[in-house]
C-alpha positions, 0 to 999 in steps of 0.5 A: 392775900386779901384781908378782912376790913369790914363785916357787913352783917347788921350794918345799915345800907347807907353805911355800907354805901358810904364805906364803898364810896370812901374806898373808891374815892381813895382808890383802894382795891377791895371786893365784897362777899355776901351772906349767900343764899342761906345767909350763913356766909360772912358778908364783908368788905375785903382789901385785896392788897395788903399794902393798902390795908393799913390805909383802908383801916385808918380811913375806916376808923376815921369814918366810923368815928365821924359817923358815930358823932353825926348819928348821935347829933341827929338823934339828939336833934330829933329828940329835942324836936320831938320827932324821934320814933317811939314804941307808940309811934310804931304801934300807930304806924302798924297796929295790926302787926303790933297786936300780932306781936303782943299775941305771939309774946302772950302765947310764948308766955302761956304755953310753958306755964300751961305745960308746967301746970299740967306736969304738976298735976301728975 
């Protein structure tokens, strides 16, 4: 019977590709499920053979530990070099989208306030 190895929801594409490569390189028999047409199913990697599951789990834990260290070091390096992406950088890349988000937030704050003020007049 298949066993769940790795949930793929909100996992970056590069990480999923690296995990697939890891499993293929170690000849672990697995299959992948998607979120489906409406995104309500569980995207995941499943190991088909229960005997390979423990090996796959160990490989995945080692990979995630190494990836965590690598990503933190990369972030620290970018931060030291001043190349990490900030909110100001995002605003400069797409100012129209940034202004649209600000307007949406302001509308979401204004509408309940307006409703409360109108209800208090009754």
